[in-house]
N, C-alpha and C positions, 0 to 999 in steps of 0.2 A: 504494500500500500504506500503510495507517495502522496503527500499533501503539499500542494504548491500554493504559496500565497502571492498576492499581487493584485493588480487591478484588471483581471481578465473577465470577470463577470460581476454583475451587480449584487447578486445574492448567493453566489456560489453555484456549483454544479458538479456533476460527476461524469467521468469519461473512462469507462473500464475500471482499472485499479488506481486511477489518478483522481484525487479529490481536489478540486480547484476552489479556493476560498478567496474572497476579496476583503478589503478593509472592512471590518465589522461583519464579515460573512461567518456563518455558523458551520462548525464541523459536526457531523453526526455524533450525538451523545454516546451511542453504542461504540463507535470507533474510539472516542476518547476514553471510555471505560476499558475497552479492550487493550488500549495502549497504556493504561494506568495514569492518564493525565487529566481525567474529568474534574478532579477537585484541586488541581494545581494551576498555578500561574506560571506559564512557561515563556521564557524570554530568549529568543534567538537573536544573536548579535555577533559582531565582529569588531575587533579593535581598529580596523581600517575604515570603518563606516562612520562618517561624520555625524549622522543622525543618531547612531548608537552611542557615540561618545557624549552626546547631549542627553540621551534617554537614561543611560545606566545610572548616573548619579541621582536622578529623580527617583528611579525605582529603588535604589539602595536606601535612599532616605525614607521612602514609604515603608520598606521592609523593616528598617530600624525603629521607626516610630509607631508602627501599627502591628497587629498580629497577623502578618502575612508571611508566607514561606514561598519564595520564588525558586524556580528551577531555571538557572541561567545556563544556556548552552552557547558556548563560543564556537561558532562555525569554523574559525580558523584552526582550532585545535581539537574540537569535539565533533567533527562532521559525522564520525561513525556513531556517536551517541544519538545524534539527530536521526540518522538513517535507521538505527535500531528502533526508534520510536515510530519510524515510517514517515518522518517529517523532513522536508527539504524546502525551506523557504527560499524564494528567489528575491524577495524584497525585505530588507532588514533595516531597522529592527522589526521583528514580528513578535507580538505578544499574544499568547493564547490565554484568555480569561474565560473560564467556564465554557470552554469549547467554542468561543468566539475569537476570531483573529482580528487584530488591529495592527496596522503597519505605520511606521513613522513616529516622529517625536510628538509628545503631548505634554501639556503642563501637568504639574502635580495634582491640581484640583480635578482635572479631567480624568486622570488615571484613577483617582479615588472614587469618582462617580461611577466609572466603568466597573470597578471592583465591588461596588455596593457593599 
């Protein structure tokens, strides 16, 4: 199973074993449960990504201040870990929150609103 994030469809879609999600698109809850990420906040990033360098400090601040436990996956060193989860984002940062994918930088207040 391969999950590809980006702006390819407005509400996501499927094509064989590839699940395409867009910013705010939903990943099937059964797939999230099968992969063990349904109750996790998963952050896909890379140190070479400018938007990731803006996003990570915001998320780390949220994690330190609130009762959240993020799973950070650095695609420059942990590509295998992402592949084991069946996830290969093409637009980073990609943050999965309750099986919904969000791409790009957001302010702290917006992330907190999304995390509910």
